[in-house]
N, C-alpha and C positions, 0 to 999 in steps of 0.2 A: 414469522420468520426475520422481520426488522426486527423484533428485539436483540433474537440471537445477535442479529449483524451491526447492530448498535454496541452489542457486548463485546463482539470481537472488534469493533474498530477502538474499544476504549482501551483493549489487553493488547491490540497490536500499535496501537500509540507508546502507551506506558511500558510496556515490558522491553522491546529494543530501546527505551531511551532511559529505561532505568540502569541499561549496560553503559549506553552511549555517553552520557552525561554527565559519567564517573569521569571515565578516560578522557574524555573536552578539558575537562575542568582542570586534573592532573598534564596533561602535556599541550595543552590548546591545537590551535586547527591547523595542525602539525602532519600535514599529509603525505610525504614520506612512511614519518611513524606509521602512520594508518594503515598506509599500501601495506608496509614492512611486514606488521602485524597480522594482518587479515590474509597474506600471503605464507607467515612463516612455517606453518606445516600444512604438510595435504588436507588436514582434516579441517583445517581452517579456510584450506582454497576451495576447498568441496563446500564448504558451507556458504559462502560467499559467490561462489559459481552459481551456487544453486541460486541463490536470492538473486541474482543478476539476471537471469536466464527468466527467472517468476514472475520478477520486474516488467520485463520488457512482453512477457505473455500479461500481464495483465496491463499495459497498456496497449495492446494490442486490444484485446478485448474489450477493452473502456473503451477508444476509438470506432473498430466496428461495431458491437451492440450498440452502444451508443448515436450511433447516426443512422444506425439502422432501426430503433423505434425512436428517432429523434428528440432525443433527452439532451432537456436542457441543462445548464452549468455544468458540465461538464470537464470545468476545470479544475472544481475542484477532489476529485478523484485525484485526476491527473496530476497536478501539484502536491498533493499526500502520498505522492511515490517518494519525495524526498525524505521522507520519514520511513516508506517500507512499501511493500509490499502487502505486508500484514494491517496495514491501516488502507489502503487503496482499492484491495479488492474489497474489502466487506466494506468502505463504504460507500464504492460502487454496488454493489450488491443492493445494500439500500436504499441507493437512488433509484436504482433500476425497478423494488420493488414498490415502494410510494409510484414512480412512475409507472408502473403497469395498474396498479389500484385507481390511480386518478383516469386512465384510460374507459377501464369498468365502470365506473362512474360515470361517465362520459357518454361512454355507450348508452347508460340507460335511458 
């Protein structure tokens, strides 16, 4: 599963940025325009609301599960939420799988 999570990290970074970078190049960091376009239709508002809620759920999962397992470097998936949950969640799951494998090795 770790390989799948790494592939999802790549896709979760490349695909959203492939949409955002051209917009950013054309408009600069124009936050009012970004918010206006993000909420310009019901479907756009639906998508952004979904991303926001997914991001909050991802942050909660990282904090709760990461602390429960005593994982290190939780700052990595937490800071990657800036790119989006499409990077933060698979990155956390990759790090979690790696941590669980290390715990299993240490138990032997």
